[in-house]
C-alpha positions in Angstrom: 11.1 13.1 -10.1 8.2 13.4 -7.8 6.5 10.2 -6.6 3.3 9.6 -8.5 0.3 8.8 -6.2 -3.2 7.6 -6.8 -5.7 8.1 -3.9 -8.5 5.7 -3.3 -11.0 6.6 -0.6 -14.8 6.7 -0.6 -14.9 10.1 1.2 -14.4 13.1 -1.0 -13.3 15.2 1.9 -10.5 12.7 2.7 -9.3 12.7 -0.9 -9.4 16.5 -1.0 -7.6 16.6 2.4 -4.9 14.3 1.2 -4.3 16.4 -1.9 -4.1 19.6 0.2 -1.9 18.2 2.9 0.6 16.6 0.6 0.9 19.8 -1.5 3.9 19.5 -3.8 5.6 16.7 -1.8 4.2 14.1 -4.3 2.3 14.2 -7.6 -1.3 13.1 -7.1 -2.2 11.7 -10.5 -5.7 10.6 -9.8 -8.3 9.5 -7.3 -11.3 7.2 -7.0 -14.2 6.5 -4.6 -15.0 2.9 -5.4 -13.5 -0.3 -6.7 -14.4 0.0 -10.4 -13.2 3.6 -10.7 -10.0 2.7 -8.7 -9.2 -0.2 -11.0 -9.7 1.8 -14.2 -7.8 4.8 -12.8 -4.8 2.9 -11.6 -4.6 1.1 -14.9 -4.7 4.4 -16.8 -2.2 6.3 -14.7 0.1 3.5 -13.5 1.2 5.4 -10.4 4.2 4.6 -8.2 2.0 4.2 -5.1 -1.7 3.7 -4.5 -2.9 5.2 -1.2 -5.7 2.8 -0.4 -8.5 3.1 2.1 -8.9 -0.2 3.9 -12.8 -0.2 4.1 -13.7 0.6 0.5 -17.2 -0.2 -0.7 -17.7 -2.7 -3.5 -15.3 -5.4 -2.2 -12.8 -3.1 -0.6 -9.0 -3.3 -0.7 -9.0 -7.0 -1.6 -10.9 -6.4 -4.8 -8.6 -3.6 -5.9 -5.4 -5.4 -4.9 -6.3 -8.8 -6.2 -7.4 -7.3 -9.6 -4.2 -5.3 -10.1 -1.4 -6.8 -8.1 -0.2 -9.3 -10.7 -1.2 -7.1 -13.6 0.8 -4.1 -12.4 3.7 -5.5 -10.3 5.6 -2.3 -10.2 2.8 -0.4 -8.5 3.2 -0.2 -4.7 0.3 -0.2 -2.2 0.1 1.8 1.0 -3.0 1.4 3.2 -4.5 4.5 4.8 -7.2 3.8 7.4 -8.9 5.1 10.5 -8.6 1.5 11.9 -5.5 0.3 13.8 -7.0 -3.1 14.5 -4.6 -6.1 14.1 -7.0 -8.0 11.8 -7.2 -5.1 9.4 -3.4 -4.5 9.3 -2.6 -8.2 8.8 -5.4 -8.7 6.1 -4.2 -5.9 3.9 -0.5 -6.9 4.2 -1.4 -10.4 3.2 -3.3 -9.0 0.2 -0.1 -7.3 -1.0 0.2 -3.9 0.5 3.8 -2.7 1.4 2.7 -0.5 4.3 -0.1 0.6 6.6 -0.6 4.0 8.2 -3.6 5.5 10.1 -5.4 8.7 9.3 -3.9 10.4 12.3 -0.5 10.5 10.5 0.9 14.0 9.8 1.3 15.3 6.3 5.1 15.2 6.4 5.1 11.6 7.8 2.5 10.5 5.1 4.6 12.0 2.3 7.7 10.3 3.7 5.8 7.0 4.0 4.7 7.2 0.4 8.2 7.9 -0.8 9.6 5.0 1.2 7.0 2.6 -0.1 7.8 3.7 -3.6 11.4 2.9 -3.0 10.5 -0.6 -1.9 10.5 -0.2 1.9 7.8 -1.6 4.2 6.3 1.2 6.3 4.3 0.9 9.6 4.1 2.7 12.9 5.9 0.7 15.7 2.6 -0.5 17.1 1.3 -1.7 13.7 4.7 -3.3 12.8 4.3 -5.4 15.9 1.1 -6.9 14.6 2.7 -7.8 11.3 5.9 -9.3 12.9 3.8 -11.4 15.2 1.6 -12.6 12.4 4.3 -13.6 10.0 6.8 -14.9 12.5 4.6 -17.7 13.6 2.8 -20.4 11.6 0.0 -19.1 9.5 -3.1 -18.5 11.5 -6.6 -19.2 10.1 -8.8 -16.2 10.4 -10.9 -16.3 13.5 -14.7 -16.5 13.2 -16.7 -14.2 15.4 -20.3 -14.5 14.7 -21.1 -11.3 16.6 -18.5 -9.2 14.9 -19.4 -10.5 11.5 -22.9 -8.9 11.9 -21.3 -5.4 11.7 -20.6 -3.6 8.5 -17.1 -2.2 8.0 -18.3 1.3 8.9 -20.1 0.0 12.0 -16.8 -1.7 13.1 -15.0 1.6 12.8 -17.6 3.4 14.9 -17.7 0.5 17.4 -13.9 0.7 18.0 -13.9 4.4 18.5 -16.9 4.2 20.8 -15.2 1.5 22.8 -12.1 3.7 23.1 -14.1 6.5 24.6 -14.5 8.9 21.7 -17.4 11.3 21.8 -19.9 11.3 18.9 -18.5 14.6 17.7 -15.0 13.2 17.7 -16.1 10.1 15.8 -17.9 12.2 13.2 -14.7 14.3 12.7 -12.5 11.3 12.6 -14.6 9.4 10.0 -15.8 12.5 8.1 -19.5 11.7 8.7 -22.3 13.6 10.5 -23.0 13.2 14.2 -26.5 11.9 13.2 -24.9 9.2 11.2 -22.6 8.3 14.1 -25.6 8.0 16.4 -27.3 5.7 13.9 -24.3 3.5 13.6 -23.8 3.4 17.4 -27.4 2.4 17.8 -27.0 -0.4 15.2 -23.8 -1.6 16.9 -25.4 -1.9 20.4 -28.5 -3.6 18.9 -26.6 -6.1 16.8 -24.3 -7.0 19.7 -27.2 -7.1 22.2 -25.5 -4.6 24.5 -27.2 -1.8 26.4 -24.4 0.7 27.1 -21.0 2.0 26.0 -19.4 0.6 29.1 -20.6 -2.9 28.1 -19.3 -2.2 24.6 -15.8 -1.3 25.9 -15.7 -4.6 27.9 -16.9 -6.5 24.9 -14.1 -5.0 22.7 -11.5 -5.4 25.4 -12.3 -9.1 25.8 -11.6 -9.5 22.1 -8.4 -7.4 22.3 -9.8 -4.8 19.9 -8.9 -1.7 21.9 
């Protein structure tokens, strides 16, 4: 039987792209753009795997996972995100996800990751797996507090990381499925909130926090 998948992402283009890319490899039984719709949809369809965007509006992955994890213990959770930051990976695994892949993954690899998670495996790329191993090998670490970073919204953090890595506005827009004008607005907000004046300063700021 084909693996039954429910897709949760606030971008319609991403959800449509996932459906198109996966083709007949899995059975996409539903989709949602926000927490409330996701909770109702997962309850109604009881999929094998929920493919969950990390930065979901309305409380994000934690709200969905914490609401349904104990209620539907047979449902597996696979995070799909543009972010490959250690703090995002560790947070979603601590919340109950079985795996974490980025949106640069190929269609074949995504289908394989979904099937493996459905079978009970933990699935990460080698780089992301290292974050998880380091986090769970040592004593539990209290979440760090960064007053500057906490000023940024989840979307601004995504834009900030891509800017710091040298992505052009057009590339960021394509990666995040938003307009170039929206990228420019987020970039301006990031620099203003962090009190930085250039992308070069932003790259140094992110490097100092090991966010690249």
